[in-house]
VMD Tcl script that draws the C-alpha trace (Angstrom):
set ca {
  {0.04 0.03 -0.02}
  {1.19 3.63 -1.38}
  {-0.77 6.02 0.92}
  {-3.72 5.74 3.08}
  {-6.74 3.16 2.26}
  {-8.36 4.68 -0.69}
  {-6.34 7.65 -0.69}
  {-3.02 6.70 -2.48}
  {-0.11 9.38 -2.68}
  {0.77 9.66 -6.42}
  {4.22 10.90 -5.87}
  {5.22 8.09 -4.12}
  {3.70 5.62 -6.29}
  {5.39 7.78 -9.18}
  {8.99 7.30 -7.41}
  {8.31 3.72 -7.68}
  {8.13 4.08 -11.58}
  {5.23 0.96 -11.92}
  {4.27 0.21 -15.08}
  {0.94 -1.34 -13.61}
  {-0.90 -0.11 -10.38}
  {-3.90 -2.05 -8.50}
  {-6.24 -0.92 -6.50}
  {-10.00 -1.20 -5.29}
  {-12.93 0.52 -6.14}
  {-12.37 2.78 -3.48}
  {-9.17 4.47 -4.84}
  {-9.58 8.18 -5.43}
  {-10.60 8.49 -9.33}
  {-8.58 11.43 -10.01}
  {-5.13 9.74 -9.04}
  {-6.44 6.92 -11.08}
  {-6.82 8.95 -13.89}
  {-3.67 10.97 -13.36}
  {-1.60 7.49 -13.35}
  {-3.37 6.58 -16.75}
  {-2.67 9.84 -18.05}
  {1.38 9.04 -17.60}
  {0.63 5.75 -19.55}
  {0.77 3.51 -16.13}
  {-1.72 0.81 -16.85}
  {-4.46 0.86 -13.61}
  {-6.96 -1.88 -12.62}
  {-9.67 -1.40 -9.90}
  {-11.45 -4.04 -8.33}
  {-13.13 -4.01 -5.28}
  {-13.00 -7.66 -3.40}
  {-16.05 -8.65 -2.04}
  {-16.32 -12.46 -2.09}
  {-14.09 -15.26 -1.57}
  {-15.17 -15.58 -5.41}
  {-13.59 -12.67 -5.78}
  {-10.36 -13.20 -4.42}
  {-9.82 -16.10 -6.65}
  {-10.47 -14.09 -9.68}
  {-7.61 -11.50 -8.49}
  {-5.24 -14.26 -7.40}
  {-6.02 -16.10 -10.99}
  {-5.86 -12.78 -12.96}
  {-2.54 -11.08 -11.45}
  {-0.72 -14.55 -11.21}
  {-1.66 -14.38 -15.12}
  {-0.64 -11.09 -15.64}
  {2.78 -11.26 -14.11}
  {2.91 -14.87 -15.69}
  {2.97 -16.83 -12.59}
  {-0.36 -18.90 -13.52}
  {0.72 -21.84 -11.87}
  {1.79 -20.50 -8.68}
  {-1.21 -18.39 -8.56}
  {-3.37 -21.77 -9.07}
  {-1.14 -23.96 -6.36}
  {-2.49 -20.68 -4.02}
  {-5.91 -21.30 -5.27}
  {-5.95 -24.81 -4.80}
  {-4.57 -24.24 -0.96}
  {-7.42 -21.38 -0.20}
  {-10.18 -23.27 -1.51}
  {-8.76 -26.90 0.73}
  {-8.93 -24.34 3.69}
  {-12.39 -22.74 2.91}
  {-13.95 -26.58 2.79}
  {-11.96 -27.35 5.88}
  {-13.72 -24.30 7.48}
  {-16.85 -24.56 6.48}
  {-16.82 -28.19 7.86}
  {-15.72 -26.98 11.46}
  {-19.24 -25.46 12.74}
  {-20.77 -28.68 12.40}
  {-17.73 -30.39 14.47}
  {-17.91 -27.65 17.02}
  {-19.60 -28.41 20.52}
  {-22.71 -26.16 20.98}
  {-23.20 -23.67 23.76}
  {-26.20 -22.04 24.55}
  {-26.32 -18.54 26.76}
  {-28.93 -18.03 28.91}
  {-29.83 -14.77 26.69}
  {-30.22 -16.74 23.69}
  {-32.17 -20.01 22.97}
  {-30.35 -23.18 22.95}
}
mol new
graphics top color blue
foreach p $ca { graphics top sphere $p radius 0.5 }
foreach p [lrange $ca 0 end-1] q [lrange $ca 1 end] { graphics top cylinder $p $q radius 0.2 }
display resetview
């Protein structure tokens, strides 16, 4: 991250001499427009779901020539997600006096 959430610092970004900047939809559009005017590719997208995250892993992996590493990470995350989805059924249940069991 270069700057605060949703408010990147243009000068600091330019010091890095990027060819591509990734940000979420909350990024200041004026900054994105200035970067594009300098022929720097800007990709903005919000990650709201697990599926969005998986899409971005694959997209960025492909763009950086690391598709196999991205697929491996996706597989790991999907296995972890399946494991976590099974946990609630196996955990003991408790009740609280204020809530029904």
